[in-house]
C-alpha positions, 0 to 999 in steps of 0.5 A: 472475494480474497484475491492476491494482487500482482505487481504492476496492475492496478486495483482497478485492473483486478475489479475490471478483470473479475467483473469481465469473469462473473459478469456482475457490473456491481463489483468494488474493492475495499482499499486501493494497493499501489500498482507496485504493491502486492498482497490482499486485496478484499473484492466485494461484488452485489450486495456485498459492495454495502460492506467496502467502507466496513471492511476499509476501516480495519487495521492493516498489516504490510511487510516490505523493504526501505531504500536508504539514502535517496528519496524519490518524488512519489516515495516509491520506485514509480519515479527515479530516486534522487537526493543521494546521501551517504548512509555509511554512518547510519547504524543499525542501533539509529534504524531501531531507535528511529521507529519509535517516533512512529509508534502509536498515534502520529500525524502524517501528510500523505504523499502528493502523488496519491488518489486524495481529491482536492476540488474535485481533481486527484492530486496526483494528477495536479503533481504530474502536472507540476503543480504545487500541492498543499496536503494537511497531516492527518492522524492515524495509528501506527500499533507496530512497526518492527525492522525485520532485516537489514541489509544495507541500504535496504531495511525490511519492515512489518508495520500494522496500522489503522486505514488511512496510513501510507506506507510510502509516507512511512518510508519518506519520513523514516528517512527524514528521521534518520537524516538520509532519506528513504524511499518504499522500495517494495510492498506487500499487504499481509493482513486486513482485519481478520482477513490474511493473504495466505487465505487469498487466491491469485487472479489464475486461481480465481479464473479457474475458479469461476470456470469450474463453477460455470461449467457446474451451472451449465452441465 
């Protein structure tokens, strides 16, 4: 099932809603989207849950915006911007030049506020408790990193990347490379492998389709 995840819903919210709709316990998603992110979420049910890892390993495409001139503890808008800096000297040329160091095989440190586990605990739980979290950099591939629009301090982008890439970390690292800081201000997943967002249905559309199928089965 290809779902267009709405903003301010967790990936598990979507799984739970679909599970309640179809009355099948075995439902899972192939790759978390943060609550403030929208876009393509692949759900697998029943025996297709065996394919979840296969879908998770596929290339992903994202569009969104970075806001320059500040950082946030979560690297996105789940926390308030801090460390404000002047961006008046950040030119278009500097922005385009900064993308080059993030294309290809790179090492990336995941955000402290992420679902990665350390000693059985989610690191975001440790971070919220004020505990210092040390995460090791991970190797990943960014195939494309395009700047699609600049309306300072907001920069629009498109990224094609391997699994395990944190676009929040890319925002943070991109801001550091420019020397002014940045955070992820919007994100949409537009593709996973061959599956595209335009082929996905909204939660309301899935609800309507499931109702129609049930009606046909009952008649």
